[in-house]
N, C-alpha and C positions, 0 to 999 in steps of 0.2 A: 586440592585446588588444581585445576587443569591448566598448566602453564605452557605457553608456546614461546619459543625463542624466535625473534624476528631480527633480521639484519637490516639496519638503517643505512649504514655506510660500511665500507670494507673494514672489518675488525670491530665494529660496534654493534652489539646486540642488546636488545631490550627484552624483558620478559613481560608477558601479559597473560591474563586468563581470558577465556573465550567470552566472558560476560563483561569485561572491562578492558578498555584500551586507552593508551596514551596517544594523542594525535596532535599534530601541529596543523592548524587550519588558518590560513590568512595571517601567518606569523604570530598566532596566539596558541599557547599550549592548553590542551584540555584533557581531562580524564573523563571518558564517556563510559557509561554503564548501560547495558542493553535494557535492564528493567526500568531504569529511570527514563530512557527514551520511550519505552512502551507506555509508561504512565503519562508522560508529557504529551506525546503524539495522540494517544487514545482519546484525549479530550477535544481534539480538533478534527474536523472533516478534511479529507484529502482534497487538494486542488486538482483541476483537470490535468491529466497526464499528457505529455508530449511523446518523447521517445523512451525515456528511462523511468523505472519505478523501483521501489523497495517495498517489501511486504512487512507491515508492522501491525500486529494484532488482527491479521486476516484481511487487512485493507491494503490496497496499493496506493502509495504516496509518491510524489516527485521527491527524489533524494535531496534536492536542495531545500525543499520545504522542511524536511525532517531536521537536517543539520542546522538550518537557520533557527528553527524553533528551540532546539536544545542548547545552542551556543549563543544565540542573540546576535549572530553576525549577519550582515547584509549579504544577500545572495550573490551580489555582484563581486564579492570578495573571494569567492572560491568557485571551482569548476564542478560540474556534475560528476565528472570522472573521479575527482577527489572525494566527493561525498559518497559515491558508490563504494569506493575502495574502503573508506572508514567503516561504513555500515556493514559491508561484507565481513570485515575483520571482527565485527561484533557478533557475527553469526546470522545476520538478517539475510533473507533471500533478496537478491537484486536481479533485475532483468531489463530487457529491452523489448518494447513493443515492436513486433516485426510486421512487415507488409503482409505476410501470410495470415497473421492473426486478424488484421484489419479486413482482409478479403473474406475470411471465414465469417466475420461478424456481419459483413454486408450481405453475403449469401444467406446467412441465417435469418436476417431481417426480412429477406424476400421469400422465406419459406423453403429454401433449399439446403438449409444448414444441417448441423448435427441433430440427432434425435433428442427428445425431451429429457432423457436420462442425463445426457451431457449437460444440459442447461441446469438441471436440478443440482448436479455436482458443483457447478459454478456458483450457485446461489446458496449452497449449504452453509458457508461461513457467515452469511447475512441473516440467518434464521432469527425471526422476531423483529426484524428491522424493515423499514420502508426503503425501497430502492427505486432509482430511476435508471432505466436501461435503454441503451441504443444497440440494436442487434443483440449480441450476447454479452457485450461489455456493460458492466455495472459502472455507471458514471459516478454515482454517489449512493451511500447507504447511511441512514440516520434513524434515530428513534421515533421521529414524528414526521408526518407528511409536510408540515410547515417548514421543517428544517431542510427537507429535500427541495421543496419549491424555492425557498430562499437561496439555496446553493445554486440551483439552476439559473435563477435570475441574476445573481451576483456574478456568475461566470459566463453569462450569456450562452448557455448550453441548451440544447433541445433534446428531449428524450422520446423514444418510441413508446415507452410504457412506464408507468409508475404503479407500484403495488407493494403490499405487505407480504413479506416472505413468511410462510407459516413457521411457527416456532416448534411445533410438534408434528410428527408424521401423520397422526390422526386428522389434524387440521387440513393437511394437504390432500388426504384421501377423501375428505368430506364425510367421515363417519363420526359417530359420537364416541367420546372416551368411555372406557369401562369403569 
């Protein structure tokens, strides 16, 4: 077991492994496991991102959505910073959407952005799924076009494109399988 010592207060250490952490959120104690989070969150489509995100199962989610789903807490009871810190301790990638990312997406949607290979790399994690995309940003990915349309309507979002990401390379190339 890969244990890490964390100092909570001067002289007080707790041990945790990288797949499980003890966390106090909104005055409630939780033992959170990365695999349990992946199972729980994997059944739910991500909500629209604002500034911060966490990557769970190849999808970007708002950190507060993830913590709320796994703890049952109201999102008003904790901060995004706290949610990001807990999720990072569990080994999840957390990030912040930067202005440069948004500028790159706008220029890409106008035809002046990165080459197609870059876009293919961004879509690779969504192979076999329907996606709604604005510029290079994947707004939502789901198994059916109806789920994507429902999500867009529910969140009052508009996409530049909606399409099925090929599951196999031969499908993307337009050739028949061997």
